[in-house]
N, C-alpha and C positions, 0 to 999 in steps of 0.2 A: 358678651362676657368680657370684663376688663382683664388686662394682663395680670393684675394682682390676684384676682379671683381664679384665673387660670393656673397660676403658679401654686396657689393654695390648694386647688383641686389636685394638681399633680403631686404635691407633697403628701396629701392625704392618701392618694392612690398608691404611692410608693411605700408609705408607712404601712398600709394594709397588706401590701405584698410582702414586705419584709417581716411583718409580724406573723403572717400566715405560713411562712416557710418553716418546714420541720428542721431545717439546718440552721446553724448559727450564722447570722447574717450581719454585716456591717456595711454601711454606705458612707463613702468618703468623698469630699469635694476635691477640686483641683489643687487646693492649697494643702491638702493632707489632713484636714480637720474632719472629725467624725460627725456626720449629719444625722444618721439614724442607726439604731441597733435594735435587735429583738431580744426577748428574754433569754433565748438560748445562748447568745454571745455573752450576755451579762453573767449568766450562770457559769459559763465556761471559764471566764476570766475573774470571777469573784467580785464583780462590781454591781452596784445598782445602775439601772439604765441611765439615769440622769447624771451619774458621775462620769460618763463617757462622752456625752454630747458636747460638741465644740472642743473636744480635746484632740491633740494631734494623734494620728494613728500609731505613731511610734511609742505611745504610752503602752501599747500591747506587744511591743517588740523588745526583746532582751537588749540591754544597753550595749552589749558588744556588737549588735547588728544594726543599731539605730541609724548610724551615719550612712552605711551602705544601703540600708532600706530606703532612706530618703532619696538617694540617687537612683535606685532602681525604680522607685515610684515615678520620679520625674521622667525617666527614660521610657517608661510604659506609656505615659501620656503623650509622648511624641508619636507613637504608633500603637494606639490601644487596640486590643483584640480580646475575644473570648478565649481564654486558655487557662491552664493550670499555672500556678506561680512556682518558680524555683524548680523547674523540671530537672531531675537528676541530683537535686540537693536536699539535704535535710532541713526542714523549716521548724522553727520554734516560736511560740508566743510566750508571754510572761504573765503569770497570774498576779493578782493584787498582792499576794503573800510574797512574791518574788520568785516563786518556783517556776521553772521553765516547763512548757507543755509542748510535746511534739505534735505538729499539726500538718494538715494538707489544706491548701487554699486554691479555690477556683475564682478567677477574675472575670468580671463582665463590665463593660463600659456602657453608660447611658447618656444620651443627649436629651435634654429637656429644658423647660423654661427656667429650671433651677441651675442650668449650666451642665458642664460635663461632670459626670459622677462615676466613681468606681464602686461597683457592688461586689463585695467579696463574701464567698461562702467558706466557712471555716469548719474543719472536721478534726476533732481530737483523735489522734491515732495512738494514744498511749497504750491502750490494750493490745492493739495490733502489733505495736513494736515489742511489747512484752512477750506476746505469743511467738513473734519472729525470733526473738532472742532465745526463747526456750527451744524452738525448733532447730536453730543453728547449733545450740549447745547439744541437743540430742543427736544431730547429724555428726557433729564433731566427735561425740562419744562413740557413735557407731563406727566412724572411720578408725578411731583409735582401737576399738575392739577388733575390727576386721584386720587391721594391721597386725595386732598381737596374735590373732588366730593364724594368719598366714605365716608369721614368724615362727610360731610354735610348731605348726605343721611341718615347715621346712626343717626346723631343728630336729624334730622327731624322725623325719625321713632320713636325715643325715646320720642319726644314731643307728637306724636300721641298716643303712648303707655300710657304716663302719663295722657293725656286728657281722654282716655278711662277709665283709672283707676279711675280718679276723677268722671267721669260720672257714673261709676258703683256703686259708694257710694250713689247715689241718687235714685237708682231703687231697686225694690223688686221682689221676685220671683226667684226660683232656676234656671228655664230655661233661664230667661233673664240674670242672673248673669253668668251662664255657657257660654252663647253666648258671653258676654263681655270678659270672661276669655279666650275663644278660640281665639277671635280676637286678644287679647293682645299677646298670644303665637305665633300666626302667624306673627305678626309684629316683635316680638323679634327675631324670627328665621331669618327673612330677615336682620334685623339690625345687628345680630351677624355675618353674612357672610360679610357684609360691614365693620364691625369692624376688622375682621380677615384680609380682604384685605388691609385695611388702615395700619395695622401693618406689612404687608407682603412686600417683595421685588419684588414680581411678581403679578401685578394687573390683569393678564389675566386668572388666575385660582386659585382655593383654594385647599389646602391639606385636604382631607375629613376626615381623622382621627381626626384632630383638630376640624372640624365642628361638627362631631358626639359627641365628648366628651363634647363640650360646650353646644350643644343642649340638650343632656340628662341631664346634670347638671341643666340647666335652667328649664326643665320640671319637674324634681324630686322636685325642690324647689317650683315650681308653684302649683303642686298638693299635696304638703306635703307628698311625698312618703317616707315611712320608708325603707331605702335601706338595712337595716338588714333583711328585709323579702323578698325582691326581689333581686335575684342575677343577676346583669346586666353585660353582656360581650359585648365587641365591637371588631370586627375582620375586619380590613380594610387593603387590600393590598396597595401597594405603588401607590395610585390613586390620581391624581390631576385633578379636573374637571373645565372646563371653567365656567364662571359666568352664561351663559345662560342655563347650565344644573344644576349647583350647587344650584341656588335658587329654581327652581321647585322641585328638589329632596329633598331639605331641607323642603319644605312645605309638601311633601308627608310624610317624616319621622315625622314631627311635628304632622300630623293628626293620623298616625298609632300608634305612641308611646302614644299620648294623649288618644287615644281610648283604648289602653292596660291598662294604668294607671287608667282609669275611670271604665272599665268594666271587665277586665280579672281576677282580684284578689279581689272579694268582701269579706266583713266581715273579713278583716285582713289576708286573705289567703296568704300563702307563695308560692314562685315559682321562675321561671327563665325567663329572657328576654335576647335574643341574637340579635345583629344587625351586619350585615356584608355587605361589598361592595367589590366585586371581579371581576377581569377580567376573562372572560370565552372564549370559542371558538368563532372563526369568528369575532373577534374584537367587542365583546359584553361585556357589564358590567351587573352585576346582583347585585341588592340591595335586601337584605332579612331581614325580621324581624320575629322572632319566639318566642312564649311564651308558658308556660306550664299552662296557665290559663284555665278558664271554656270553652272557645271556642265559636263558633257560632252553631246555630241549623242547621240541615241538610237542612232545607227549606230556609236558608239564601241565597239571591241572591244580589250581589253587585249592579247590575244595577236597581234593584227594591227598593233599600234602600232609605229612605227619609233623611238619615243623611247628613247634609251639608258637614261634613268632608270627608265622604266616596265618596260623589259626587265629591268633589274637587280632591280626589285621582284619581278617574276614569278619570276626565278631564285632569289632568296633565300627566297621563300615556299616554293618547291619544296624547297630545301635544308633548311628547317625542318620539312618534312613537314606543312606547314600548309595551311589553306584560306583563299582570298581571296574576299571578297564585296564587290561594288561597287554602290552606289546612285548613279546618274548625276547627279541634280539634285534640288533642293528637299527636303532638302539633299544636297549631294554627300558621299558617305560611303564610306570604305574600312574594312573590318573584316578582320582577320587572326587566325585561331585556330590555336593549335598546342599541343602537349603540354607541360605544365608541367615534367615530369621528363625531357624529351628530352635525350639526350646525343649530340652530334655527333661 
């Protein structure tokens, strides 16, 4: 077989392969001229097949990219490989009408009697881009909606807080006023989480370090705590909780910290208060609150307590499917463990 007949056979084989491909295919020589195309590439760019043969490949590239494309093509030939073109960049072809087409390109290099060739498969991704655009618009709309919901919930809770505050001015008796104050603090705790979510970029979960800091600040002001007498420390690992766990846990913290401020340090007693939230073994989270105050009596039993706040703690721990451990004094410590991946 002569060299010429071998090259002819190679050309025929390559043409058959290009024509048989279900993808849009274009074969380009080392100088950047189009050697072969199939019907799919012609249809994609709006040309007859013979209009493209021996034309520079830049004919299918938008004018604004033509110069850089030529340089990229030459660089590719220095170290050819099978790979996608323009990884991480948006690629465009240009239709005969002048309209730009978003595309993806896969590159293959071939060595034959015809010389080194670049075989490119081209995929029109216009529909995919349109779907992506719709999806991004829908996600943005959802984010705006969630933001507005959190904002409205927070505002409504603040209105309820204000109404309770106004109502408390018309009642007398320490127990009644204390009940109003406790209700306000619970409402503020929930409103605070919604405020944090409203300001956040992620509405699915809250960073609990921020929650704890804001909650403690709110409670110290509410109860008029002299922070020079109580050393408060917060130790939270890199934990972000979903809303369905964040709000219940926030209510637990509100009750336990409130209880500490009201009862643990009587008569101006000084001491320490530590709060922590940590990941522990077996995909568990542990929240702990510990103080150096007067503690509970040995006869204290949480389930027998008539305190609404402690009853709420017990109920929410059960809701979380968690375990509650109490150390009554020296130091007084509550530890709550629950599953990290729990979905309520």
